[in-house]
C-alpha positions as CSV (number, residue, x, y, z in Angstrom):
1,X,-41.7,-31.2,-54.8
2,X,-39.8,-33.2,-52.2
3,X,-40.2,-36.9,-52.0
4,X,-39.0,-39.3,-49.3
5,X,-36.5,-42.0,-49.9
6,X,-38.3,-44.1,-47.4
7,X,-41.1,-44.8,-50.0
8,X,-41.1,-46.6,-53.3
9,X,-41.1,-44.6,-56.6
10,X,-42.0,-45.0,-60.2
11,X,-41.4,-42.6,-63.1
12,X,-43.8,-39.8,-63.5
13,X,-44.2,-39.8,-67.3
14,X,-43.4,-42.5,-69.9
15,X,-40.5,-42.0,-72.3
16,X,-39.2,-43.8,-75.4
17,X,-35.8,-44.3,-76.9
18,X,-34.5,-46.4,-79.8
19,X,-31.2,-47.8,-81.1
20,X,-29.3,-51.0,-81.8
21,X,-28.3,-53.7,-79.4
22,X,-24.6,-53.8,-78.6
23,X,-24.2,-57.5,-79.1
24,X,-27.1,-58.5,-81.5
25,X,-26.9,-55.3,-83.6
26,X,-30.7,-55.6,-83.8
27,X,-32.7,-52.3,-84.0
28,X,-35.1,-51.9,-81.0
29,X,-37.7,-49.4,-79.8
30,X,-37.9,-49.3,-76.0
31,X,-40.8,-47.6,-74.1
32,X,-40.4,-47.1,-70.4
33,X,-43.7,-46.8,-68.4
34,X,-44.8,-46.2,-64.8
35,X,-45.6,-49.3,-62.8
36,X,-47.6,-50.1,-59.6
37,X,-45.9,-50.3,-56.2
38,X,-44.3,-53.6,-55.2
39,X,-44.1,-54.8,-58.8
40,X,-40.4,-54.1,-59.3
41,X,-38.7,-53.6,-62.6
42,X,-40.1,-55.7,-65.4
43,X,-39.2,-56.1,-69.1
44,X,-41.9,-57.0,-71.6
45,X,-40.9,-58.4,-75.1
46,X,-43.6,-57.2,-77.5
47,X,-42.2,-59.5,-80.2
48,X,-42.8,-62.6,-78.1
49,X,-45.9,-64.6,-77.2
50,X,-48.3,-62.7,-74.9
51,X,-48.5,-64.3,-71.5
52,X,-44.9,-65.5,-71.7
53,X,-43.2,-62.3,-72.5
54,X,-42.7,-60.7,-69.1
55,X,-39.2,-60.9,-67.7
56,X,-38.6,-59.6,-64.2
57,X,-35.3,-57.9,-63.4
58,X,-34.4,-59.9,-60.4
59,X,-31.3,-62.0,-59.4
60,X,-32.8,-65.4,-59.9
61,X,-33.6,-64.5,-63.5
62,X,-30.0,-63.7,-64.4
63,X,-29.0,-66.5,-66.7
64,X,-26.0,-65.2,-68.6
65,X,-23.1,-62.9,-67.6
66,X,-20.6,-63.1,-70.4
67,X,-19.9,-59.6,-71.6
68,X,-23.4,-58.4,-70.5
69,X,-26.1,-59.2,-68.1
70,X,-28.9,-61.3,-69.7
71,X,-32.3,-62.1,-68.0
72,X,-34.5,-65.0,-68.8
73,X,-37.9,-66.1,-67.6
74,X,-39.2,-69.6,-67.1
75,X,-40.4,-69.7,-70.7
76,X,-36.9,-69.0,-72.0
77,X,-37.8,-65.4,-73.1
78,X,-34.6,-63.3,-72.7
79,X,-33.6,-59.6,-72.5
80,X,-29.9,-58.8,-72.9
81,X,-27.6,-56.0,-71.9
82,X,-29.9,-54.6,-69.2
83,X,-27.1,-53.4,-66.9
84,X,-26.8,-49.7,-68.1
85,X,-30.5,-49.1,-67.8
86,X,-30.7,-50.9,-64.5
87,X,-27.9,-48.8,-63.2
88,X,-29.9,-45.6,-64.0
89,X,-33.0,-47.0,-62.4
90,X,-31.1,-47.9,-59.2
91,X,-29.1,-44.7,-59.0
92,X,-32.2,-42.5,-59.4
93,X,-34.4,-44.5,-57.1
94,X,-36.8,-46.0,-59.6
95,X,-38.3,-49.0,-57.8
96,X,-41.2,-49.9,-60.0
97,X,-41.1,-49.6,-63.8
98,X,-42.2,-51.5,-66.9
99,X,-39.9,-51.6,-69.9
100,X,-41.5,-52.6,-73.2
101,X,-39.2,-53.6,-76.1
102,X,-39.8,-55.0,-79.6
103,X,-36.4,-56.8,-79.7
104,X,-34.1,-59.0,-77.7
105,X,-31.7,-56.4,-76.3
106,X,-31.8,-53.0,-74.6
107,X,-30.4,-50.4,-77.0
108,X,-26.8,-49.5,-76.3
109,X,-27.2,-45.8,-77.3
110,X,-23.9,-44.0,-76.5
111,X,-22.5,-47.0,-74.5
112,X,-23.1,-45.5,-71.0
113,X,-26.1,-44.6,-68.8
114,X,-26.2,-40.9,-69.8
115,X,-29.3,-40.9,-72.0
116,X,-31.2,-43.2,-69.6
117,X,-30.3,-41.0,-66.7
118,X,-31.3,-37.8,-68.6
119,X,-34.7,-39.3,-69.6
120,X,-35.4,-40.4,-66.0
121,X,-34.6,-37.0,-64.6
122,X,-36.7,-35.3,-67.3
123,X,-39.6,-37.7,-66.5
124,X,-39.3,-37.1,-62.8
125,X,-40.4,-39.5,-60.1
126,X,-43.7,-40.2,-58.5
127,X,-43.8,-41.2,-54.9
128,X,-45.9,-44.3,-54.1
129,X,-47.6,-45.4,-50.9
130,X,-45.6,-48.5,-50.3
131,X,-42.6,-48.3,-48.1
132,X,-39.2,-49.0,-49.6
133,X,-37.2,-52.0,-48.2
134,X,-33.4,-52.3,-47.8
135,X,-31.2,-55.3,-47.9
136,X,-28.7,-54.9,-45.0
137,X,-25.5,-57.1,-45.3
138,X,-24.9,-58.9,-42.0
139,X,-22.1,-61.3,-42.9
140,X,-19.3,-61.0,-45.5
141,X,-20.0,-62.9,-48.7
142,X,-17.2,-63.6,-51.3
143,X,-16.9,-65.0,-54.7
144,X,-13.5,-65.8,-56.2
145,X,-12.6,-67.2,-59.7
146,X,-8.9,-67.5,-60.4
147,X,-7.5,-64.0,-59.7
148,X,-10.9,-62.3,-59.9
149,X,-12.6,-61.5,-56.6
150,X,-15.8,-59.8,-55.4
151,X,-17.2,-59.5,-51.9
152,X,-19.9,-57.6,-49.9
153,X,-19.1,-56.6,-46.4
154,X,-21.3,-55.0,-43.7
155,X,-21.3,-51.2,-43.8
156,X,-23.3,-48.2,-42.7
157,X,-23.9,-47.1,-46.3
158,X,-23.4,-48.4,-49.9
159,X,-19.8,-48.1,-50.8
160,X,-17.5,-49.7,-53.4
161,X,-13.8,-50.3,-54.0
162,X,-13.1,-51.5,-57.5
163,X,-9.8,-52.2,-59.3
164,X,-9.2,-53.4,-62.8
165,X,-6.0,-54.7,-64.5
166,X,-5.6,-55.0,-68.3
167,X,-2.5,-55.8,-70.3
168,X,-3.2,-52.9,-72.7
169,X,-1.2,-49.9,-71.5
170,X,-4.0,-47.5,-72.4
171,X,-6.1,-49.1,-69.7
172,X,-3.6,-50.8,-67.4
173,X,-4.4,-50.8,-63.7
174,X,-7.1,-48.5,-62.5
175,X,-8.6,-48.2,-59.1
176,X,-11.5,-46.3,-57.4
177,X,-11.9,-46.5,-53.6
178,X,-14.7,-45.7,-51.2
179,X,-17.2,-44.7,-53.8
180,X,-20.5,-43.6,-52.4
181,X,-22.9,-45.5,-54.6
182,X,-25.6,-42.9,-54.6
183,X,-27.4,-40.7,-57.1
184,X,-25.1,-37.7,-56.7
185,X,-22.0,-39.8,-57.4
186,X,-23.6,-41.5,-60.4
187,X,-24.6,-38.3,-62.1
188,X,-21.4,-36.5,-61.4
189,X,-18.8,-39.1,-62.1
190,X,-20.1,-42.5,-63.3
191,X,-23.0,-42.3,-65.7
192,X,-21.0,-41.0,-68.7
193,X,-18.4,-43.8,-68.6
194,X,-18.7,-45.9,-71.7
195,X,-18.3,-49.6,-72.3
196,X,-14.9,-50.5,-73.7
197,X,-13.2,-53.3,-75.6
198,X,-9.9,-54.3,-77.3
199,X,-9.6,-53.7,-81.0
200,X,-7.9,-57.1,-81.5
201,X,-10.9,-58.9,-79.9
202,X,-13.6,-57.5,-82.2
203,X,-13.5,-60.1,-85.0
204,X,-13.5,-63.0,-82.5
205,X,-16.4,-61.5,-80.6
206,X,-18.5,-61.0,-83.7
207,X,-17.9,-64.6,-84.8
208,X,-19.2,-65.7,-81.4
209,X,-22.3,-63.6,-81.5
210,X,-21.2,-60.6,-79.6
211,X,-20.4,-56.9,-80.4
212,X,-22.4,-56.9,-83.7
213,X,-23.7,-53.5,-82.9
214,X,-20.5,-52.1,-81.5
215,X,-18.8,-49.0,-82.9
216,X,-16.7,-46.1,-81.7
217,X,-20.0,-44.2,-81.3
218,X,-21.0,-46.5,-78.4
219,X,-17.8,-47.9,-77.1
220,X,-14.2,-47.0,-76.2
221,X,-11.9,-49.0,-78.5
222,X,-8.5,-49.7,-77.1
223,X,-5.4,-50.8,-79.1
224,X,-2.3,-51.2,-77.1
225,X,-1.3,-47.9,-75.7
226,X,-3.9,-45.9,-77.7
227,X,-7.5,-45.0,-77.5
228,X,-8.8,-45.1,-81.1
229,X,-11.9,-42.9,-80.5
230,X,-11.2,-39.5,-82.0
231,X,-12.8,-37.7,-79.1
232,X,-10.7,-39.6,-76.5
233,X,-11.9,-40.4,-73.1
234,X,-14.7,-38.9,-71.0
235,X,-12.6,-39.5,-67.8
236,X,-8.8,-40.4,-67.6
237,X,-9.9,-43.6,-65.7
238,X,-13.1,-44.1,-67.8
239,X,-12.7,-47.9,-67.9
240,X,-12.8,-48.5,-64.1
241,X,-15.7,-46.0,-63.9
242,X,-17.6,-48.0,-66.4
243,X,-17.1,-51.1,-64.2
244,X,-18.6,-49.1,-61.4
245,X,-21.6,-48.3,-63.6
246,X,-22.0,-52.0,-64.4
247,X,-21.9,-52.7,-60.7
248,X,-24.7,-50.3,-60.0
249,X,-26.8,-52.2,-62.5
250,X,-25.8,-55.7,-61.4
251,X,-26.4,-55.0,-57.7
252,X,-29.8,-53.7,-58.7
253,X,-30.8,-57.3,-59.5
254,X,-31.1,-57.8,-55.7
255,X,-34.5,-56.2,-56.1
256,X,-34.0,-53.6,-53.3
257,X,-31.2,-51.2,-52.4
258,X,-28.2,-52.9,-50.6
259,X,-26.5,-51.5,-47.5
260,X,-23.0,-52.9,-47.7
261,X,-19.5,-52.4,-48.9
262,X,-18.5,-54.0,-52.2
263,X,-14.9,-54.8,-52.9
264,X,-13.8,-56.1,-56.3
265,X,-10.6,-56.9,-58.1
266,X,-11.0,-57.7,-61.9
267,X,-14.7,-58.3,-61.1
268,X,-17.3,-58.2,-63.8
269,X,-20.9,-59.3,-64.5
270,X,-20.3,-62.9,-63.5
271,X,-18.6,-62.1,-60.2
272,X,-21.2,-59.4,-59.4
273,X,-24.1,-61.7,-60.1
274,X,-22.4,-64.4,-58.0
275,X,-22.0,-62.1,-55.0
276,X,-25.7,-61.1,-55.1
277,X,-26.8,-64.7,-55.5
278,X,-24.6,-65.9,-52.6
279,X,-25.9,-63.0,-50.4
280,X,-29.5,-63.7,-51.0
281,X,-29.6,-67.5,-50.9
282,X,-28.8,-67.6,-47.2
283,X,-31.1,-65.5,-45.0
284,X,-28.4,-65.4,-42.3
285,X,-26.3,-63.1,-44.6
286,X,-28.7,-60.2,-44.5
287,X,-31.6,-58.4,-42.9
288,X,-34.6,-57.1,-45.0
289,X,-35.7,-53.9,-43.3
290,X,-37.8,-50.8,-43.7
291,X,-35.7,-48.0,-45.3
292,X,-36.2,-45.9,-42.2
293,X,-34.5,-48.5,-40.1
294,X,-31.5,-48.7,-42.4
295,X,-28.5,-46.3,-42.4
296,X,-28.2,-46.1,-46.2
297,X,-30.1,-42.8,-46.6
298,X,-28.9,-41.0,-43.5
299,X,-31.1,-38.8,-41.2
300,X,-32.4,-36.6,-44.0
301,X,-34.5,-38.7,-46.4
302,X,-36.0,-35.9,-48.4
303,X,-34.8,-35.2,-51.9
304,X,-35.8,-32.7,-54.6
305,X,-37.8,-34.4,-57.4
306,X,-40.3,-33.4,-60.1
307,X,-43.5,-35.3,-59.9
């Protein structure tokens, strides 16, 4: 059936997946459940004290952005590496959902959003009665740290320009321009892009509590001018595409779709989170409008979904 992008949606049927966390290496079972309208996206830690174990996926709960996006509630309960799942929720228009885990980190699976995306599409979406809201960027906001820059500009849609620059020749300088950050683009050319890292950094990362669940089954491993994965790359520019995937997830922390144009150079989780925070902490930077009043969905709001 057709559903309207002017209304909020949840998933139609629950689904479950399991695997290890990328950084903790801890096995985790994750169940994704429908949620009521206007409740947003919420994580629930089954292994933590009841009543303190709900962690809302929202910008003011982002506490840590080194190598992943980590959420924390007021009781100090955390959920790590949420960005790939959040990217899939945002791209497919899942506004309200409950994610129940028995561990501290979302499973990394194949290192991209492909499995999450497939499971959401297999579940289908259920239209809810509440109207969807959109955050419309009114004034430019910018975050810069050394040579890393991210900014959001007013726009009639949700677009992105992203550029990365790594010393390893196998990655080097990669750029994507005027990306339409919608569901079609995500499924066609973003969701299969895997996380990546440098082979020489692995030992240091593990010693500092990161990458303990990483392998060539869930990450692209780069060594100088070589990609060590036997299967090679999913895209010639897979690394910058993965940064766009991360951007989908990090912008989703705004709590509503954003109408704006993101531009980033060497931007990552920290820059992305900083831009969202700066945008939303000053009400003069944005309007919060009904989806039908925004330009982000165009004139035809109907889409084909299973419900």
